N, C-alpha and C positions, 0 to 999 in steps of 0.2 A: 504493499500498500504506499510505504513512504517513497519508495522508488518513484512510481508513477507521479507523485504529488511533486517530490523534488524535481523530477524531470519536466514537468510542466511549468514550474517557476525557471527551469533553465531555459526552455523555449521561448518563455514570455521575455526573459532578460535580454536573450538573442534577440527578438524581434524589437524590443525597445532600442538597442545600441544600434542596430541596422537603420533603425527611423532615423535616429538622431545622426549618424553620419549622412543619410540622403536628406535631410532637413524637411522632415515628415513628422507629424504627428502620430504617435504610436496607436493612437485608437484608429488609424487610417486602415489599418492591417487586422485583418480579423484571422485569428486561428481556427482552422478545422483539423479535428481530430481523424484521421485516416485508421478506422477499426477492423481493417481485414484481418481477419483469422484469431482477433482479441476475443477473448471469454466475454460475456456478460458482467461477470462479477469483476474484472478489470476496467471494462466500459464503465461502470457504477461507480468505481471511485473515481474516476477523472470528473463526472457529471456533477458528483457530490462536492467535487473541487472547485465547481464554478465554472467548467467547460460543458456548453450547450450545443456546441456546431460540432456534427457528426457526419462521417461521410463513410460508406461501402462502396466497393469495388463489384460487389455479387449481392443480387436480388435476394437469394436466398438467405443471407447473413442477416437481413431484416426479418426473416419469418422467424428467424432462431431469437434474436435478441430481443424483438419488440415486445415478445409475453413478459419477457425476465426484467425488463425497466419501463413497464407499462406504468407504474407509480411516479415516474422523473418525466419532468419536461425538458425536451430537447430537440433541437430542429435537425431532420435528416436529409441530407442532400445523398444523390447518387452518383458517384464519380468515376464507374466505369463502363465500359462498353456496354450499352443497352441494344439487347435483341430484341426484334420485332415481337417476339411470341412471350417477352416479359412484359409488354407494356401495360396490360391489364394490372399487374403486380404493383406499378408505381402508383395506382389509386388503392391497391389492398393493402398497401405497408403505409401509409399515410406519409408518403415521401413529399418533402417540401421543394424540392428543386432539383433537377437533371442538368448536370455539369458537362453532360457530354452529346448535347445534340449535332449530329453530324450527318443528317439525311433528310431529303423530302420525305421519304416514306417514314420517316419517325413522326416528322410534324405533321402530316395526316392521321396515321395512327393515334398518336397523343389528344390530338383535337379532339378526334372521334369519341376516345374514351370520356373527355374531361366534358365535352359538352353534355353527353350523357348524365353525369354526374352534377353538372351545374356548377362546376369549379374551375378554377384556374391552377396552372403550376408556373412556377418561375423557371427560367432556363438559361442556362450559359451555351454558348456555341463554342465546339472545340474544334481547334484549329493546330494544325499540324504543322507548327514553325520550324520544326528540326527537319524535316521533308525525309525522314525515315522510313522506309516502307513497313517496318513493322507495327507502327503506332497508327490508332486510327484517328479521326478529325479530318476535316476540310482544308485543301489545300488553299493559302493565304487568296492565291488568284480567285477561286470559287465563293469568297466568303460574301463580298457586295450583293450578290445577284441571291446567295441563298438568304440572305436579311431582309430582302424585296419580299420575296416569298413567305417567309416567316410573319411579315407585318400583316399577311391577310388574315392570321387567325389569332382572334382575340383571347382565347383559352391559354396562349402560350406567351408568357409576360418576359420579353427578352430584358435580362440583366446585366448581360457582359460577355466574356469569353473566358476561354480555359485552354490550356495547354500543359503539354507535358514536356519538361526540358530536355536537351538533349543528353542522352548517357554519354558522357564523356570525362577524361579527367582532364581536360583543357577547360578551365574556367572561364575564358575569355569566349569560347565555343557555346559554352553553356549558354552565358550572359547575352549572346546572339539571339537564341531563340526566344528568349524573354522581351528582349529588343523588339522584335518583330512584331509580337504580340499589343506591345504599348503602341507603336508606331500604326499599326493596321487599326486599332481602337481611336485613336486621336484623330486620324484621316477619316474614320467613318463619321465621327462629331463633326469634323469641321467641314464634311461635303454634306451635313445634314442627313445622313442614312441612318443614324440611331439618335438618341436624345442624348444630351448630355448626363441625364441621372442614369443612364446604362452604361456604368463606367468600370463596372468589376471585372476584374483581372486575377482569375484564380491561377497561379503558377509558383513554381516555386515547393519542395519538400526539406526533408529533415538535412540532407547535406547539403543544400544549395540556396536556404532561404533568404540568405543576407543578399544573395545576387538578384534574386528576384525583388526583393523588396526595392533595391537600388534602382530597378528598372520597370516600378510602378506596381506590383502586385497590391492588390487589396485582400485576397486571401490567399494564405499560404497552408497546405496539407501536409501535416507532420503525424505520421505513425510510428516507424521505429524508434526515433530520438525519445519518443514518450513510452511505449511499451515494450521496447525491446525488438530484438530482430525476429522477423515472422517465422513459425514453424514450418 
């Protein structure tokens, strides 16, 4: 228990220091706990320590954890690749935001489901700014046309963008994948394609959150630095 609480404090301190170096307010960056493979009892410790923004890569983990954490209030984000046959579970498990929207098919399926529920869903558009074939997300050149399509659907509330940084030991190469996302967002705002309020940039993880914050991250997704290495 103390390890998780202390690790959260350390991450919070890293965020504060990174914001100071970047000339930003510390509260301009949200901490999302990436809880993939983390057992509900360990997630509970983090929530009770004050962390209420959680993200899962797999839908089935909500199925396991929701009942165990039903007495607690927290925000649920889906941060993994969303398969078409899992769209119904976005509603079923009370997910508040999908950070990985990256296809017109998903737009249509989510809209149909949320229209039926009379509800809306927050979404981030995932962009593959590292151009790695192994990663999901739109090519940056596809994003503006995708956003124009997304505007047609009132059930989906566009909040910003998400990317997974380049997996590389070269810190500056990693930085470039975050710079691209910030520049894409800024250009979309400048050209009137999106509202200035749709400014979220979900990027940066345990190993590179400082770089992401320097490049404008508003949400950092941290798992292993808080809960330890995954099984």
